[in-house]
One Martini backbone bead per residue (centre of mass of N, CA, C, O) as a GRO file, in nm:
protein
  449
    1UNK     BB    1  11.696  10.898   8.011
    2UNK     BB    2  11.854  10.856   7.752
    3UNK     BB    3  11.947  11.146   7.717
    4UNK     BB    4  12.103  11.162   7.984
    5UNK     BB    5  12.293  10.930   7.928
    6UNK     BB    6  12.419  11.041   7.668
    7UNK     BB    7  12.530  11.302   7.801
    8UNK     BB    8  12.700  11.163   8.029
    9UNK     BB    9  12.897  10.989   7.843
   10UNK     BB   10  13.078  11.246   7.766
   11UNK     BB   11  13.208  11.248   8.084
   12UNK     BB   12  13.181  10.937   8.146
   13UNK     BB   13  13.264  10.601   8.165
   14UNK     BB   14  13.023  10.558   8.376
   15UNK     BB   15  12.655  10.518   8.392
   16UNK     BB   16  12.369  10.609   8.615
   17UNK     BB   17  12.005  10.602   8.608
   18UNK     BB   18  11.760  10.728   8.840
   19UNK     BB   19  11.396  10.699   8.875
   20UNK     BB   20  11.120  10.867   9.057
   21UNK     BB   21  10.772  10.810   9.087
   22UNK     BB   22  10.494  10.947   9.296
   23UNK     BB   23  10.229  10.871   9.545
   24UNK     BB   24  10.023  10.992   9.830
   25UNK     BB   25   9.778  10.890  10.088
   26UNK     BB   26   9.660  11.045  10.392
   27UNK     BB   27   9.483  10.946  10.699
   28UNK     BB   28   9.409  11.127  11.016
   29UNK     BB   29   9.348  11.039  11.348
   30UNK     BB   30   9.293  11.248  11.648
   31UNK     BB   31   9.136  11.253  11.928
   32UNK     BB   32   8.876  11.127  11.756
   33UNK     BB   33   8.967  11.302  11.503
   34UNK     BB   34   9.002  11.459  11.217
   35UNK     BB   35   9.320  11.589  11.106
   36UNK     BB   36   9.418  11.450  10.812
   37UNK     BB   37   9.460  11.525  10.457
   38UNK     BB   38   9.707  11.378  10.232
   39UNK     BB   39   9.847  11.476   9.911
   40UNK     BB   40  10.130  11.346   9.725
   41UNK     BB   41  10.419  11.420   9.532
   42UNK     BB   42  10.711  11.246   9.377
   43UNK     BB   43  11.053  11.326   9.272
   44UNK     BB   44  11.347  11.150   9.128
   45UNK     BB   45  11.697  11.212   9.040
   46UNK     BB   46  11.984  10.993   8.967
   47UNK     BB   47  12.350  11.000   8.962
   48UNK     BB   48  12.615  10.774   8.849
   49UNK     BB   49  12.964  10.850   8.805
   50UNK     BB   50  13.258  10.738   8.622
   51UNK     BB   51  13.588  10.898   8.684
   52UNK     BB   52  13.900  10.807   8.719
   53UNK     BB   53  13.779  10.585   8.939
   54UNK     BB   54  13.544  10.770   9.026
   55UNK     BB   55  13.236  10.816   9.225
   56UNK     BB   56  12.955  11.001   9.151
   57UNK     BB   57  12.690  11.203   9.309
   58UNK     BB   58  12.350  11.296   9.207
   59UNK     BB   59  12.056  11.518   9.246
   60UNK     BB   60  11.695  11.562   9.162
   61UNK     BB   61  11.355  11.732   9.142
   62UNK     BB   62  11.388  11.782   8.837
   63UNK     BB   63  11.267  11.721   8.547
   64UNK     BB   64  11.504  11.654   8.326
   65UNK     BB   65  11.794  11.746   8.474
   66UNK     BB   66  12.065  11.710   8.299
   67UNK     BB   67  12.263  11.944   8.343
   68UNK     BB   68  12.259  11.962   8.656
   69UNK     BB   69  12.331  11.658   8.729
   70UNK     BB   70  12.606  11.659   8.574
   71UNK     BB   71  12.750  11.904   8.699
   72UNK     BB   72  12.750  11.813   8.988
   73UNK     BB   73  12.909  11.554   8.950
   74UNK     BB   74  13.168  11.690   8.824
   75UNK     BB   75  13.230  11.873   9.083
   76UNK     BB   76  13.279  11.595   9.279
   77UNK     BB   77  13.478  11.385   9.161
   78UNK     BB   78  13.758  11.462   9.308
   79UNK     BB   79  13.592  11.390   9.602
   80UNK     BB   80  13.544  11.099   9.536
   81UNK     BB   81  13.530  10.784   9.554
   82UNK     BB   82  13.633  10.489   9.481
   83UNK     BB   83  13.570  10.244   9.226
   84UNK     BB   84  13.502   9.870   9.287
   85UNK     BB   85  13.268   9.848   9.060
   86UNK     BB   86  12.997   9.727   8.864
   87UNK     BB   87  12.748   9.756   8.686
   88UNK     BB   88  12.473   9.647   8.576
   89UNK     BB   89  12.404   9.459   8.258
   90UNK     BB   90  12.126   9.277   8.228
   91UNK     BB   91  12.179   8.956   8.233
   92UNK     BB   92  12.008   8.948   8.493
   93UNK     BB   93  11.716   8.810   8.540
   94UNK     BB   94  11.435   8.842   8.676
   95UNK     BB   95  11.245   8.698   8.885
   96UNK     BB   96  10.966   8.563   8.990
   97UNK     BB   97  10.729   8.779   9.115
   98UNK     BB   98  10.512   8.900   9.293
   99UNK     BB   99  10.272   9.101   9.322
  100UNK     BB  100  10.317   9.483   9.319
  101UNK     BB  101  10.015   9.542   9.203
  102UNK     BB  102   9.701   9.700   9.296
  103UNK     BB  103   9.390   9.782   9.189
  104UNK     BB  104   9.247   9.815   9.461
  105UNK     BB  105   9.443  10.018   9.587
  106UNK     BB  106   9.420  10.234   9.353
  107UNK     BB  107   9.088  10.276   9.409
  108UNK     BB  108   9.126  10.417   9.661
  109UNK     BB  109   8.962  10.653   9.860
  110UNK     BB  110   8.917  10.896  10.085
  111UNK     BB  111   8.630  10.819  10.175
  112UNK     BB  112   8.696  10.528  10.257
  113UNK     BB  113   8.907  10.603  10.472
  114UNK     BB  114   8.731  10.780  10.653
  115UNK     BB  115   8.516  10.570  10.715
  116UNK     BB  116   8.702  10.366  10.852
  117UNK     BB  117   8.801  10.559  11.074
  118UNK     BB  118   8.525  10.622  11.205
  119UNK     BB  119   8.460  10.329  11.290
  120UNK     BB  120   8.700  10.284  11.471
  121UNK     BB  121   8.658  10.518  11.667
  122UNK     BB  122   8.372  10.423  11.754
  123UNK     BB  123   8.464  10.158  11.885
  124UNK     BB  124   8.656  10.275  12.093
  125UNK     BB  125   8.443  10.467  12.226
  126UNK     BB  126   8.245  10.232  12.310
  127UNK     BB  127   8.442  10.124  12.523
  128UNK     BB  128   8.608  10.426  12.577
  129UNK     BB  129   8.599  10.774  12.605
  130UNK     BB  130   8.895  10.815  12.741
  131UNK     BB  131   9.009  10.742  12.478
  132UNK     BB  132   9.269  10.845  12.255
  133UNK     BB  133   9.209  10.806  11.941
  134UNK     BB  134   9.371  10.642  11.652
  135UNK     BB  135   9.426  10.684  11.289
  136UNK     BB  136   9.601  10.525  11.005
  137UNK     BB  137   9.592  10.587  10.647
  138UNK     BB  138   9.755  10.441  10.352
  139UNK     BB  139   9.870  10.522  10.017
  140UNK     BB  140  10.094  10.401   9.748
  141UNK     BB  141  10.295  10.497   9.455
  142UNK     BB  142  10.533  10.370   9.206
  143UNK     BB  143  10.812  10.447   8.973
  144UNK     BB  144  11.089  10.256   8.855
  145UNK     BB  145  11.395  10.363   8.694
  146UNK     BB  146  11.671  10.202   8.496
  147UNK     BB  147  11.989  10.312   8.364
  148UNK     BB  148  12.291  10.221   8.172
  149UNK     BB  149  12.609  10.181   8.012
  150UNK     BB  150  12.587   9.842   8.032
  151UNK     BB  151  12.258   9.778   7.943
  152UNK     BB  152  12.060   9.869   8.148
  153UNK     BB  153  11.683   9.828   8.118
  154UNK     BB  154  11.430   9.920   8.358
  155UNK     BB  155  11.090   9.870   8.506
  156UNK     BB  156  10.847   9.960   8.773
  157UNK     BB  157  10.527   9.907   8.934
  158UNK     BB  158  10.395  10.016   9.255
  159UNK     BB  159  10.218   9.935   9.562
  160UNK     BB  160  10.048  10.041   9.881
  161UNK     BB  161   9.965   9.981  10.236
  162UNK     BB  162   9.847  10.140  10.553
  163UNK     BB  163   9.787  10.058  10.910
  164UNK     BB  164   9.657  10.225  11.216
  165UNK     BB  165   9.554  10.153  11.562
  166UNK     BB  166   9.440  10.329  11.871
  167UNK     BB  167   9.556  10.446  12.206
  168UNK     BB  168   9.517  10.676  12.492
  169UNK     BB  169   9.558  10.649  12.852
  170UNK     BB  170   9.493  10.900  13.106
  171UNK     BB  171   9.609  10.902  13.465
  172UNK     BB  172   9.789  11.117  13.557
  173UNK     BB  173  10.095  10.932  13.558
  174UNK     BB  174   9.924  10.739  13.375
  175UNK     BB  175  10.024  10.556  13.077
  176UNK     BB  176   9.845  10.419  12.789
  177UNK     BB  177   9.969  10.239  12.494
  178UNK     BB  178   9.778  10.121  12.209
  179UNK     BB  179   9.850   9.913  11.908
  180UNK     BB  180   9.799   9.862  11.553
  181UNK     BB  181   9.969   9.713  11.253
  182UNK     BB  182   9.958   9.738  10.886
  183UNK     BB  183  10.075   9.581  10.569
  184UNK     BB  184  10.062   9.614  10.199
  185UNK     BB  185   9.954   9.582   9.879
  186UNK     BB  186   9.686   9.513  10.000
  187UNK     BB  187   9.357   9.651  10.068
  188UNK     BB  188   9.269   9.398  10.321
  189UNK     BB  189   9.197   9.478  10.603
  190UNK     BB  190   9.115   9.374  10.937
  191UNK     BB  191   8.971   9.600  11.125
  192UNK     BB  192   8.812   9.440  11.340
  193UNK     BB  193   9.050   9.270  11.453
  194UNK     BB  194   9.228   9.517  11.534
  195UNK     BB  195   9.032   9.643  11.736
  196UNK     BB  196   8.988   9.399  11.915
  197UNK     BB  197   9.284   9.384  12.002
  198UNK     BB  198   9.298   9.658  12.138
  199UNK     BB  199   9.066   9.614  12.345
  200UNK     BB  200   9.191   9.365  12.479
  201UNK     BB  201   9.453   9.507  12.568
  202UNK     BB  202   9.321   9.718  12.742
  203UNK     BB  203   9.163   9.521  12.941
  204UNK     BB  204   9.445   9.427  13.058
  205UNK     BB  205   9.653   9.682  13.077
  206UNK     BB  206   9.491   9.866  13.288
  207UNK     BB  207   9.623   9.661  13.482
  208UNK     BB  208   9.842   9.690  13.729
  209UNK     BB  209  10.120   9.484  13.820
  210UNK     BB  210  10.313   9.313  14.019
  211UNK     BB  211  10.688   9.328  13.985
  212UNK     BB  212  11.023   9.221  14.072
  213UNK     BB  213  11.198   9.087  13.874
  214UNK     BB  214  11.462   8.958  13.693
  215UNK     BB  215  11.497   8.651  13.596
  216UNK     BB  216  11.281   8.587  13.304
  217UNK     BB  217  11.046   8.452  13.137
  218UNK     BB  218  10.985   8.503  12.776
  219UNK     BB  219  10.748   8.647  12.543
  220UNK     BB  220  10.774   8.755  12.212
  221UNK     BB  221  10.643   8.949  12.001
  222UNK     BB  222  10.682   9.050  11.688
  223UNK     BB  223  10.738   9.339  11.775
  224UNK     BB  224  10.987   9.257  11.964
  225UNK     BB  225  11.153   9.083  11.756
  226UNK     BB  226  11.261   9.323  11.593
  227UNK     BB  227  11.470   9.392  11.825
  228UNK     BB  228  11.616   9.111  11.843
  229UNK     BB  229  11.728   9.144  11.529
  230UNK     BB  230  11.924   9.388  11.516
  231UNK     BB  231  12.204   9.252  11.544
  232UNK     BB  232  12.182   9.077  11.286
  233UNK     BB  233  12.136   9.309  11.087
  234UNK     BB  234  12.406   9.459  11.149
  235UNK     BB  235  12.608   9.210  11.098
  236UNK     BB  236  12.491   9.161  10.786
  237UNK     BB  237  12.587   9.420  10.684
  238UNK     BB  238  12.799   9.479  10.424
  239UNK     BB  239  12.931   9.746  10.513
  240UNK     BB  240  13.023   9.648  10.794
  241UNK     BB  241  13.184   9.408  10.699
  242UNK     BB  242  13.388   9.548  10.494
  243UNK     BB  243  13.489   9.750  10.743
  244UNK     BB  244  13.501   9.570  11.020
  245UNK     BB  245  13.255   9.616  11.223
  246UNK     BB  246  13.177   9.344  11.194
  247UNK     BB  247  13.228   9.022  11.359
  248UNK     BB  248  13.138   8.830  11.087
  249UNK     BB  249  13.339   8.812  10.842
  250UNK     BB  250  13.474   8.502  10.928
  251UNK     BB  251  13.172   8.321  10.978
  252UNK     BB  252  13.100   8.165  10.752
  253UNK     BB  253  12.944   7.848  10.831
  254UNK     BB  254  12.869   7.903  11.124
  255UNK     BB  255  12.749   7.784  11.423
  256UNK     BB  256  12.550   8.033  11.619
  257UNK     BB  257  12.268   7.885  11.655
  258UNK     BB  258  11.993   7.764  11.681
  259UNK     BB  259  11.860   7.526  11.459
  260UNK     BB  260  11.565   7.679  11.452
  261UNK     BB  261  11.710   7.920  11.318
  262UNK     BB  262  11.558   8.118  11.048
  263UNK     BB  263  11.682   8.383  10.829
  264UNK     BB  264  11.553   8.618  10.594
  265UNK     BB  265  11.602   8.793  10.283
  266UNK     BB  266  11.304   8.899  10.114
  267UNK     BB  267  11.241   9.021   9.777
  268UNK     BB  268  10.969   8.800   9.721
  269UNK     BB  269  10.739   8.872   9.914
  270UNK     BB  270  10.428   8.844   9.953
  271UNK     BB  271  10.261   9.141  10.022
  272UNK     BB  272  10.521   9.328  10.022
  273UNK     BB  273  10.637   9.653  10.016
  274UNK     BB  274  10.956   9.565   9.924
  275UNK     BB  275  10.881   9.430   9.674
  276UNK     BB  276  11.076   9.339   9.374
  277UNK     BB  277  11.254   9.277   9.075
  278UNK     BB  278  11.465   9.499   9.162
  279UNK     BB  279  11.696   9.686   9.255
  280UNK     BB  280  11.864  10.011   9.270
  281UNK     BB  281  12.096   9.860   9.059
  282UNK     BB  282  11.970   9.593   8.888
  283UNK     BB  283  11.938   9.360   9.083
  284UNK     BB  284  11.797   9.081   9.138
  285UNK     BB  285  11.568   8.959   9.323
  286UNK     BB  286  11.581   8.775   9.648
  287UNK     BB  287  11.635   8.490   9.847
  288UNK     BB  288  11.818   8.517  10.157
  289UNK     BB  289  12.013   8.336  10.367
  290UNK     BB  290  12.143   8.410  10.678
  291UNK     BB  291  11.995   8.200  10.872
  292UNK     BB  292  12.052   7.838  10.877
  293UNK     BB  293  12.005   7.637  11.114
  294UNK     BB  294  12.214   7.850  11.277
  295UNK     BB  295  12.369   7.932  11.014
  296UNK     BB  296  12.589   8.130  10.860
  297UNK     BB  297  12.544   8.227  10.510
  298UNK     BB  298  12.492   8.555  10.477
  299UNK     BB  299  12.484   8.870  10.338
  300UNK     BB  300  12.404   9.209  10.289
  301UNK     BB  301  12.436   9.307   9.942
  302UNK     BB  302  12.587   9.515   9.734
  303UNK     BB  303  12.803   9.604   9.494
  304UNK     BB  304  13.022   9.724   9.674
  305UNK     BB  305  13.044   9.512   9.909
  306UNK     BB  306  13.076   9.267   9.730
  307UNK     BB  307  13.343   9.353   9.590
  308UNK     BB  308  13.511   9.391   9.859
  309UNK     BB  309  13.450   9.061   9.922
  310UNK     BB  310  13.421   8.878   9.659
  311UNK     BB  311  13.107   8.919   9.604
  312UNK     BB  312  12.779   8.902   9.545
  313UNK     BB  313  12.499   9.045   9.507
  314UNK     BB  314  12.166   9.029   9.685
  315UNK     BB  315  11.970   9.260   9.600
  316UNK     BB  316  12.038   9.522   9.838
  317UNK     BB  317  12.028   9.799   9.678
  318UNK     BB  318  11.919  10.088   9.864
  319UNK     BB  319  11.732  10.348   9.902
  320UNK     BB  320  11.553  10.548  10.041
  321UNK     BB  321  11.275  10.531  10.250
  322UNK     BB  322  10.925  10.543  10.193
  323UNK     BB  323  10.607  10.579  10.172
  324UNK     BB  324  10.531  10.359   9.910
  325UNK     BB  325  10.851  10.404   9.853
  326UNK     BB  326  11.113  10.605   9.758
  327UNK     BB  327  11.445  10.765   9.738
  328UNK     BB  328  11.690  10.973   9.548
  329UNK     BB  329  11.887  11.127   9.774
  330UNK     BB  330  12.052  10.847   9.778
  331UNK     BB  331  12.261  10.611   9.768
  332UNK     BB  332  12.317  10.299   9.770
  333UNK     BB  333  12.250  10.044  10.026
  334UNK     BB  334  12.255   9.802  10.246
  335UNK     BB  335  11.924   9.637  10.255
  336UNK     BB  336  11.641   9.534  10.369
  337UNK     BB  337  11.349   9.404  10.282
  338UNK     BB  338  11.242   9.115  10.410
  339UNK     BB  339  11.206   8.986  10.729
  340UNK     BB  340  11.239   8.632  10.789
  341UNK     BB  341  11.091   8.394  11.013
  342UNK     BB  342  11.060   8.094  11.100
  343UNK     BB  343  10.849   7.881  11.218
  344UNK     BB  344  10.686   7.687  11.441
  345UNK     BB  345  10.466   7.445  11.634
  346UNK     BB  346  10.342   7.649  11.840
  347UNK     BB  347  10.110   7.807  12.005
  348UNK     BB  348  10.068   8.085  12.195
  349UNK     BB  349   9.878   7.961  12.411
  350UNK     BB  350  10.064   7.718  12.468
  351UNK     BB  351  10.311   7.876  12.561
  352UNK     BB  352  10.180   8.018  12.807
  353UNK     BB  353  10.079   7.761  12.954
  354UNK     BB  354  10.366   7.631  12.981
  355UNK     BB  355  10.502   7.875  13.128
  356UNK     BB  356  10.274   8.022  13.326
  357UNK     BB  357  10.528   8.207  13.430
  358UNK     BB  358  10.570   8.560  13.321
  359UNK     BB  359  10.630   8.724  13.006
  360UNK     BB  360  10.467   8.953  12.778
  361UNK     BB  361  10.626   9.114  12.507
  362UNK     BB  362  10.540   9.378  12.276
  363UNK     BB  363  10.704   9.660  12.356
  364UNK     BB  364  10.986   9.852  12.271
  365UNK     BB  365  11.232  10.106  12.390
  366UNK     BB  366  11.565  10.203  12.292
  367UNK     BB  367  11.737   9.960  12.140
  368UNK     BB  368  11.937  10.133  11.952
  369UNK     BB  369  12.143  10.208  12.201
  370UNK     BB  370  12.290   9.961  12.179
  371UNK     BB  371  12.523   9.694  12.130
  372UNK     BB  372  12.480   9.539  11.842
  373UNK     BB  373  12.760   9.399  11.780
  374UNK     BB  374  12.718   9.254  12.081
  375UNK     BB  375  12.393   9.182  12.110
  376UNK     BB  376  12.253   9.418  12.250
  377UNK     BB  377  11.926   9.426  12.417
  378UNK     BB  378  11.793   9.741  12.532
  379UNK     BB  379  11.491   9.848  12.717
  380UNK     BB  380  11.194   9.967  12.738
  381UNK     BB  381  10.870   9.868  12.849
  382UNK     BB  382  10.593   9.967  12.691
  383UNK     BB  383  10.461   9.665  12.653
  384UNK     BB  384  10.367   9.448  12.926
  385UNK     BB  385  10.296   9.114  13.054
  386UNK     BB  386  10.166   8.925  13.293
  387UNK     BB  387  10.204   8.578  13.356
  388UNK     BB  388   9.935   8.368  13.486
  389UNK     BB  389   9.818   8.062  13.441
  390UNK     BB  390   9.861   8.112  13.114
  391UNK     BB  391   9.793   8.433  13.139
  392UNK     BB  392   9.692   8.748  13.113
  393UNK     BB  393   9.673   8.990  13.405
  394UNK     BB  394   9.875   9.236  13.322
  395UNK     BB  395  10.062   9.523  13.365
  396UNK     BB  396  10.380   9.638  13.335
  397UNK     BB  397  10.572   9.894  13.503
  398UNK     BB  398  10.868  10.039  13.490
  399UNK     BB  399  11.048   9.854  13.281
  400UNK     BB  400  11.332   9.646  13.186
  401UNK     BB  401  11.512   9.511  12.905
  402UNK     BB  402  11.772   9.235  12.885
  403UNK     BB  403  11.987   9.109  12.622
  404UNK     BB  404  12.169   8.863  12.442
  405UNK     BB  405  12.101   8.762  12.136
  406UNK     BB  406  12.326   8.554  12.078
  407UNK     BB  407  12.272   8.381  12.337
  408UNK     BB  408  11.956   8.328  12.333
  409UNK     BB  409  11.967   8.212  12.022
  410UNK     BB  410  12.144   7.960  12.126
  411UNK     BB  411  12.060   7.883  12.462
  412UNK     BB  412  11.744   8.037  12.508
  413UNK     BB  413  11.558   7.869  12.322
  414UNK     BB  414  11.248   7.724  12.327
  415UNK     BB  415  11.038   7.868  12.104
  416UNK     BB  416  10.821   7.887  11.825
  417UNK     BB  417  10.568   7.999  11.648
  418UNK     BB  418  10.320   7.937  11.404
  419UNK     BB  419  10.262   8.220  11.421
  420UNK     BB  420  10.243   8.505  11.202
  421UNK     BB  421  10.355   8.851  11.139
  422UNK     BB  422  10.297   9.143  10.958
  423UNK     BB  423  10.562   9.413  10.972
  424UNK     BB  424  10.614   9.542  10.714
  425UNK     BB  425  10.946   9.408  10.683
  426UNK     BB  426  10.802   9.180  10.861
  427UNK     BB  427  10.807   8.811  10.936
  428UNK     BB  428  10.685   8.687  11.255
  429UNK     BB  429  10.718   8.527  11.544
  430UNK     BB  430  10.710   8.406  11.837
  431UNK     BB  431  10.938   8.428  12.129
  432UNK     BB  432  11.084   8.192  12.352
  433UNK     BB  433  11.255   8.264  12.652
  434UNK     BB  434  11.407   8.156  12.932
  435UNK     BB  435  11.556   8.450  12.972
  436UNK     BB  436  11.547   8.784  13.125
  437UNK     BB  437  11.639   9.101  13.214
  438UNK     BB  438  11.444   9.250  13.478
  439UNK     BB  439  11.372   9.586  13.563
  440UNK     BB  440  11.168   9.685  13.799
  441UNK     BB  441  10.845   9.820  13.860
  442UNK     BB  442  10.503   9.799  13.997
  443UNK     BB  443  10.244   9.866  14.162
  444UNK     BB  444   9.925   9.841  14.193
  445UNK     BB  445   9.694   9.977  13.940
  446UNK     BB  446   9.402  10.137  13.846
  447UNK     BB  447   9.264  10.218  13.530
  448UNK     BB  448   8.986  10.341  13.472
  449UNK     BB  449   8.773  10.071  13.464
   0.00000   0.00000   0.00000
């Protein structure tokens, strides 16, 4: 990398070199049988060079392709955008971050993953052989290195693991799809608990119950809360803010939500697959409050968007994400590391008991199609339960969910659960909303057992 940097400095006023090496192993079971065992390696090299005030980008998958990556960047310089920011100079030392590499995860072999998958499939089949069970297990590791002409020089090694299990039950036109997923640096998943949760959900969801729709109190599980936060994530994105797409550009410091709502972008979250010592531009990772006690505090900024707004980067300049690592094929852009919502004080069971009648919504589909900058979260309810007498009594089918996230998180928030769940780059509680617009519904029908 030093040699490439030295060669590139002969052509550019400022240069940055990013390199990624990594590997991943995935085991998949589908329709109750082992479908795939895949081990792959990946390599990426990327250059950003500034010449005559313009910043060019080029990338290569060939190791140490100095001549090719430099020539490509030189050829596009005249057509590249103007550069309004400086590269990281290395003076900002990375904060103490949690462990991002696990020896236990690195030692996991294919045989152990296959054995775990077989046991999970066996337990699902023991419950009901009509269920088309699936399991996905994966581990990945990567090494990220970054050097630039301003004096930055650093690298880190990390790894992580992912797991999902569930199944599909089909009878005629009736399809039920249930699954659980987990991820982390440590390969220490509680497979038994995950399968037990899948079976419990199947036992309740296989009974379709009548539901008339309308404005309804709802509790969103952490899975569904990821959709509820989409508008906040979109409006806090520094690129959207700098371009004036986000309506929040001039609202920092404004109380916009219920004071119980606090949301962080946490680049230092323990056991999170996105945690690292520095971002893909060399800025130290940090924990950034986006919404604190209902007040808009910060945006998610990389070097470019931060400079455009006269603010500092929040250590959020990320390249494309891949399982277990990153990808060097695109330049950095403002991206969330781990989205964390502070917990509340009540248990989930207490919340359902107090709600009495309403819905527990676990998974939504199609919410990305809504007007996120306007706060609209609307989509099909992929898995939702009717709550009666304080407990789940069955699944609602063919229904849609719609709220304005900005409004319900300001005036329609009942409470947050004390339990939280890690879902990829999210750590979230359950959220109880006073009401949401629910349309559709289906008459009762029993499927399977």
